[in-house]
C-alpha positions in Angstrom: 81.8 89.1 81.8 80.0 85.7 81.9 77.9 84.9 78.9 75.1 83.1 80.7 74.1 84.0 84.5 73.5 81.2 86.8 70.1 81.7 88.5 66.9 81.1 90.4 65.6 78.3 92.7 63.3 75.6 91.2 62.7 72.2 92.8 63.1 69.0 90.7 61.2 65.8 91.7 61.7 62.6 90.0 58.8 60.3 89.4 59.5 56.5 89.8 58.6 56.1 86.2 57.9 58.7 83.4 59.4 62.1 82.6 61.2 64.5 85.0 58.4 66.9 86.5 59.7 70.3 87.7 58.4 71.9 90.9 59.5 75.5 91.2 59.1 77.8 93.9 56.0 79.9 94.8 55.1 83.3 93.2 56.4 86.3 95.2 54.5 89.5 95.6 57.8 91.1 97.0 58.3 94.2 94.7 61.7 95.0 95.9 63.2 92.2 93.6 63.6 93.2 90.1 64.6 91.7 86.7 67.6 92.9 84.6 68.2 92.6 80.6 71.6 93.4 79.3 74.1 91.9 76.7 75.3 89.8 79.4 72.0 87.8 79.6 68.9 87.8 82.0 69.4 88.5 85.6 67.9 89.4 88.9 68.5 92.2 91.4 67.1 94.1 94.4 66.3 97.8 94.9 68.4 99.4 97.5 67.5 103.0 96.8 65.0 104.5 94.4 67.6 105.0 91.7 70.0 102.1 92.6 69.8 98.2 92.3 72.1 95.7 93.5 72.9 92.7 91.3 75.7 90.4 90.3 78.8 91.8 88.8 79.1 89.2 86.0 75.4 90.4 85.0 76.7 93.9 83.7 76.8 94.2 79.9 77.4 97.1 77.7 73.9 98.4 78.2 70.9 97.1 80.1 67.4 97.9 81.6 65.6 97.1 85.0 61.9 95.6 84.8 59.8 96.3 87.9 57.0 93.8 88.4 56.1 90.1 88.8 56.2 89.2 85.2 55.7 91.0 81.8 54.0 93.2 81.1 56.1 95.0 83.4 55.0 97.8 85.7 57.8 99.8 84.6 61.1 99.5 82.8 64.0 102.0 83.5 67.5 102.2 81.8 70.7 101.6 83.3 73.0 104.8 83.1 75.8 103.8 85.4 77.3 100.7 87.1 80.0 99.9 89.5 81.3 96.6 90.3 82.9 95.6 93.8 86.7 96.2 93.3 87.6 92.8 94.8 85.8 90.8 92.4 87.6 89.0 89.6 85.8 87.7 86.3 85.0 84.1 86.9 85.1 84.3 90.7 82.1 84.0 93.0 83.7 86.0 95.9 82.5 89.6 95.7 80.6 89.0 92.5 78.4 92.3 93.3 77.6 95.3 91.6 75.3 98.4 91.8 73.6 100.0 89.0 72.2 103.4 88.7 68.9 104.0 87.0 67.8 106.9 84.6 64.8 107.6 87.1 63.6 106.5 90.3 61.4 103.4 90.5 58.3 102.8 92.6 59.6 99.3 94.0 60.5 99.8 97.8 64.1 99.6 98.7 65.6 97.0 101.1 68.7 97.4 103.4 71.6 95.3 103.8 71.8 93.0 106.7 73.4 94.6 109.5 74.6 91.7 111.5 77.0 88.7 110.6 75.3 86.6 107.9 77.6 83.6 109.0 75.2 82.7 111.6 72.3 82.1 109.2 71.0 78.5 108.6 68.4 79.4 105.8 67.4 82.2 103.6 64.6 83.0 101.2 65.7 83.7 97.5 63.6 85.9 95.1 64.3 85.6 91.4 63.3 85.5 87.8 65.2 82.7 86.6 64.0 79.5 84.9 61.4 77.5 86.5 62.2 74.5 84.4 65.9 73.7 83.9 65.3 72.8 80.2 63.0 75.5 79.2 64.6 79.0 78.5 61.0 80.4 78.0 60.3 79.6 81.7 62.3 82.4 83.0 60.8 86.0 83.8 58.5 85.3 86.5 59.3 86.2 90.0 59.4 83.3 92.3 60.6 82.7 95.7 62.0 79.5 97.7 63.8 78.9 100.8 67.3 77.5 100.6 69.3 75.8 103.4 72.6 77.3 104.3 75.4 74.4 105.1 78.7 76.4 104.9 80.0 79.9 104.7 83.4 81.7 104.6 84.2 85.4 104.6 83.0 86.1 101.2 80.3 83.3 100.4 77.2 81.4 101.7 76.7 77.7 100.4 73.5 76.2 100.1 72.5 72.4 100.5 72.8 70.1 97.5 69.6 68.4 98.6 67.1 70.9 97.9 64.2 70.8 97.8 64.7 74.1 95.8 67.6 75.1 93.6 68.9 78.2 91.8 68.8 78.1 87.9 69.8 80.3 85.0 68.3 83.9 85.4 68.8 84.0 89.1 72.1 85.6 89.4 71.8 88.8 91.5 68.6 87.6 93.1 68.5 88.7 96.8 68.8 86.1 99.6 66.8 87.6 102.7 67.1 86.8 106.3 64.0 86.4 108.4 63.7 90.2 108.8 63.7 91.0 105.1 67.2 92.1 105.1 69.7 91.4 102.2 72.0 89.0 103.4 73.5 87.7 100.1 73.0 87.6 96.5 72.8 84.4 94.2 76.0 84.4 92.1 76.4 80.9 90.9 74.7 77.2 91.1 74.4 74.0 89.5 74.5 74.0 85.6 71.6 71.3 85.7 69.6 73.5 88.3 69.7 70.3 90.7 72.6 71.1 93.0 74.0 73.5 95.5 74.4 77.3 95.0 76.8 79.9 95.9 75.7 83.3 97.6 78.1 86.2 97.7 77.8 88.0 101.3 76.3 91.5 101.3 76.3 91.8 105.0 80.0 92.8 104.9 79.7 95.4 102.2 77.3 97.7 103.8 79.9 100.7 103.7 80.5 100.2 100.0 76.8 100.2 99.4 76.2 103.1 101.4 78.8 105.1 99.5 77.9 104.4 96.2 74.1 105.2 97.1 75.1 108.5 98.3 77.1 109.4 95.2 74.2 108.3 93.1 70.8 109.0 95.0 69.9 111.5 97.6 71.0 115.4 98.4 74.6 114.6 97.8 74.4 112.8 94.8 76.2 113.7 91.5 74.1 116.2 90.0 76.3 119.0 88.6 75.9 121.1 91.8 78.1 120.9 95.0 75.8 120.4 98.0 76.1 122.2 101.1 77.0 120.2 104.1 77.9 117.0 102.0 81.1 115.2 103.1 81.7 113.3 99.8 79.6 114.9 97.1 81.0 113.9 93.7 80.4 117.3 92.4 83.3 118.9 94.6 85.0 116.0 96.4 87.8 114.4 94.3 87.8 111.3 96.5 84.2 110.6 95.9 82.8 108.4 93.3 83.2 110.7 90.2 84.8 108.5 87.6 88.4 109.6 88.2 90.9 108.0 90.5 92.7 110.1 93.2 95.7 108.8 95.3 96.1 109.9 98.8 92.6 109.9 100.1 92.0 109.3 103.6 89.4 106.7 102.7 89.9 104.6 99.6 88.6 106.2 96.3 86.2 103.8 94.8 87.2 104.9 91.3 90.9 103.5 92.0 91.8 99.9 91.7 91.6 97.8 94.9 94.6 98.4 97.3 96.6 95.7 98.9 94.6 93.8 101.2 95.0 91.9 104.5 98.6 90.6 105.3 100.1 92.5 102.4 103.5 94.3 103.0 103.1 97.9 103.3 105.1 101.0 103.9 102.4 103.3 105.4 98.6 103.4 106.1 97.9 104.9 102.4 99.6 101.9 100.9 96.7 99.6 102.3 93.0 99.4 101.0 92.2 99.5 104.9 94.4 102.5 105.5 96.0 100.7 108.4 99.7 99.6 108.2 101.0 97.9 111.4 104.2 96.8 112.6 104.5 93.1 113.5 104.8 92.7 117.0 107.6 89.9 116.6 109.6 91.7 114.0 110.0 95.6 113.8 111.3 95.3 110.3 108.0 93.8 109.0 104.8 95.9 108.3 101.6 94.6 106.9 98.2 95.7 106.0 95.7 95.0 109.0 92.3 96.1 109.7 90.4 97.3 112.8 89.0 94.7 115.3 87.2 94.0 118.4 87.6 90.5 118.4 89.4 87.8 116.3 86.3 86.8 114.5 86.2 90.5 113.1 89.4 89.7 111.2 89.4 88.6 107.6 91.9 85.9 106.2 94.7 85.4 106.8 94.5 86.8 110.2 93.4 84.9 113.1 93.9 87.1 116.2 92.9 90.7 117.4 95.9 92.3 119.3 95.6 95.9 120.4 92.3 96.2 118.2 94.2 95.6 115.0 94.0 92.2 113.2 97.1 90.1 113.2 98.6 86.5 113.6 98.0 84.4 116.8 101.4 82.8 115.9 104.8 83.9 114.4 104.1 86.6 111.6 104.5 84.9 108.1 107.4 86.2 106.3 109.1 87.9 109.2 112.7 88.4 109.6 114.6 85.1 110.1 111.7 82.8 109.2 112.3 80.0 106.9 112.0 80.7 103.1 112.4 79.2 99.8 111.8 82.4 97.4 111.8 86.0 97.9 108.1 86.2 97.5 107.5 84.5 100.8 109.5 87.2 102.7 107.8 90.4 104.0 111.0 92.1 102.9 111.0 90.5 99.6 114.6 89.0 100.2 115.3 85.5 101.0 118.8 84.9 102.1 119.6 81.9 99.8 122.7 81.1 102.0 120.8 80.5 105.1 117.3 80.0 103.6 115.7 82.6 105.9 114.1 85.9 105.2 116.4 88.9 105.5 116.9 92.6 105.1 119.5 94.6 102.9 122.0 96.5 104.7 124.9 99.0 104.0 126.6 102.1 105.0 123.3 103.8 105.9 121.0 100.7 106.6 121.6 99.4 110.0 120.8 96.0 111.0 118.3 94.9 113.9 119.8 93.9 117.3 121.5 90.6 117.2 122.4 90.9 113.5 125.4 92.2 111.7 125.8 93.4 108.0 127.5 90.7 106.0 128.8 90.4 102.5 126.8 87.6 100.7 126.4 86.5 97.1 123.0 88.6 97.0 124.9 91.8 98.2 125.1 93.0 101.8 122.5 91.3 104.1 121.8 91.2 107.8 122.6 88.0 109.3 122.9 86.7 112.8 125.9 88.5 114.6 127.8 85.2 115.4 131.3 86.4 115.2 133.7 86.6 112.3 134.3 89.6 109.9 131.3 92.0 109.0 130.6 95.0 107.2 130.4 98.5 108.5 127.1 100.4 109.1 125.0 97.8 110.4 126.2 96.5 113.7 129.6 95.1 112.2 133.3 96.7 112.2 134.8 94.3 114.8 138.3 94.6 113.6 138.2 98.4 113.1 136.9 98.6 116.6 139.7 96.5 117.9 142.5 98.7 116.0 141.0 101.8 117.4 141.0 100.4 121.0 144.8 99.4 120.6 145.7 102.9 119.0 144.0 104.6 122.1 145.9 102.5 124.5 149.4 103.1 123.0 148.6 106.9 122.8 147.6 107.0 126.3 150.8 105.2 127.2 153.0 107.6 125.5 151.4 110.6 127.1 151.7 108.8 130.5 155.6 108.1 129.9 156.0 112.0 128.7 154.3 113.4 131.8 156.4 111.1 134.0 159.6 112.5 132.7 158.6 116.0 133.2 157.7 115.4 136.8 161.0 113.6 137.4 162.8 116.7 136.2 161.2 119.0 138.4 161.7 116.6 141.6 165.6 116.5 140.7 165.9 120.3 140.6 164.4 120.3 144.1 166.8 117.9 145.7 170.0 118.8 143.8 170.1 115.9 141.2 171.0 117.1 137.7 167.9 118.3 135.7 167.0 115.6 133.4 168.1 112.7 135.6 165.6 110.1 136.4 165.9 108.8 139.9 163.9 105.8 139.0 166.4 104.8 136.5 164.0 104.8 133.6 166.3 106.5 131.4 164.2 109.7 130.4 167.3 112.1 130.9 167.7 114.5 127.7 170.9 115.3 125.6 170.2 119.1 125.7 170.2 119.1 129.5 173.7 117.4 129.8 175.3 119.9 127.3 173.9 122.9 129.2 175.5 121.7 132.3 178.9 121.2 131.0 178.9 124.8 129.5 178.0 126.1 132.8 180.8 124.3 134.4 183.4 125.8 131.9 182.1 129.2 132.3 182.7 129.0 136.0 186.3 127.8 135.8 187.1 130.7 133.3 185.9 133.3 135.8 188.2 131.8 138.5 191.3 132.1 136.5 190.6 135.5 135.3 190.5 136.6 139.1 193.8 135.1 140.0 195.7 136.4 136.9 198.4 139.6 137.4 196.8 142.9 136.8 198.2 145.4 134.2 198.3 149.0 134.2 196.7 150.6 131.2 198.2 153.3 128.9 
């Protein structure tokens, strides 16, 4: 928390001679603006529901109250019983310096709604706050004052006001609403010049409508936290674990506001639940890279670092940063978390079960097995490599086929010889495939025939 809030708009005019004269804004009758007091210091705010006030995140202290009215004595003072800072805000930063506080009871001040269209088109806003009307006089704060500020620059989170005035914000104006011409809340004052004579920074509210609506629903209305589960309520904190109930639940279809902010646009992800946006997409130029995206209709809908809308998802107009094969100097610059130090490009690990993408092969490196461009040479198996092994298998199959062919040729030659009178086992083609057992059987048959001839020509003997 910041000890001193930076707040409202006052004009400072310098006379040609003499002391500085302070010219502030005009008194405002807008009852939707309120004053806050807490251990963090005096601030401003705006009512968005009977029991909910929108203010700056750095304005929240250990306790606090909200004052309704133009100045003391106040019309009513109500205690703050709960608060919720924007999860993207970081102490000391101006971006997303937004918070909602829940009141002990409803106030009579009329609520205002956030701007429904893009605030980046605004050129001026009306700021209503309770900050100092004289920069050097702490006692001058606490009076509701309005002034018009010119917008000279903007980004996804902030609007920036002119440094030339004629009005400026001062201490006590943090959390003051910046309204468009229709009276909708476009932004909140969150920082300004320490001397109350320079530009201010306004945190955009137009992009936070969904966040505000969810918190308001949990704190005020028929589905609010009241100890009873309301019938027909989609996110009643009394019965829905993913609603704003003070406990973080993982795996919710929509982010649980009780949980820390999830990975944002462009962060690496494995699935939708890993992203705050609940949208994890595959990079169109690298199937191994996935990043957190966001839905879009046109490129201007997309937050940084995106600059293109592809198939209704935010992405990159050029090559995907950190994609496989892109130049790198450190692991952190790669979507895979691995920078191949030998080639100075982003890579992915590989091994027996991890296949490499097409045109790459698993190679042994000083960082372990990594996928590298398949440009020849030895490679490890399991990822598009195995060149020597494949060659050995091919040669083995060729030799086996040759032996099978020669064996079948010999058998066919033997059958042919038996039909034309050649000795069985003789190879008419002269390829030497005769076998020793066939020759021995032929000789034995010839000897048997000679013995029978001798027995027929020998003298007969009479028996007994």
